[in-house]
N, C-alpha and C positions, 0 to 999 in steps of 0.2 A: 775437394773440400777438406779443410783442416779442422780438427777438433780443438776447441779452446776450453781448457779446464778451469775457467774462472768466470765469475759474473761481471767482472770489470776488466776492461782492456784499454790500453793506451798505445799510441805509436811511439817508435823510438825517438822521433823528433820531439814529441811532447815530453818524453822522459828527459831528454837533453835540456829542454827549456825550463822545466820545473820539476826537478827530481824530488824536492821536498814534498810537493803535493802528492806525488805518486807514492812515496813512502808513507805519508799520512793515510792515504787510501788503503794501503796494504796492512795497516794495523787491524782493520776489521776483517778483511778477507784477502785472498790472493789476487794479484793484478797481473793479467797477461800483458806481455810486451810484444807488440806486433811489428813486423818488418814487412812491408808490402802486403799487409793483410794475412800474413802467416805468423803463427806464434814463434817468437825467437827466444822467449824465456819467460820466467815468472818471477815476481817479487813478492816475498812474504815477510811478515814481521818476525822479529827475533823470537817472540813468544811462540809463534806457530812453528818455527824451525825447531825450537827446543822440544816442543811436544811431539813433532814428527820424529826427531832423533830418539826420544825416549821410546816411542812406539816401535821403531825399527830395532832398537836394542832388545826390547821385550820379545819381539818376534824371533830374533836370533837366539835368545836364551830359551824360548819355548821349543824351538827346533832342536837345540842341543838336549833339552830335557826329554823330548819325545824320542830322540835317537837313543838315548841312554836307557829309557824305559823299555824299548823294544830291541835291546841288544842280545836278548836270549839269556841273560844272566838273571839269577834269582834276586828279587828285591830284598832289602834289609829294612825292617821297620825300626824307626827311631822316633822317640818323643821329642817335643820341643825342649823339655827339661834336660835331656841328654845332650842336646846341641850346645 
């Protein structure tokens, strides 16, 4: 059994026949692309991709910040006016 991480799914043949309809459906939520009833990929809108990329960047920056906070060095207090 394969886990499909979308509420909508279409077959590859349907994607080939009407890609515009699949892209339109992807505006609201991800669409799983199936090949022989197995997930082959997902289509998401540009807005969803940008939001995901922003979240991934935020997670990476948070990891850097946590690493620096726990590096054993003493913290330096700085006010926003000083920045």
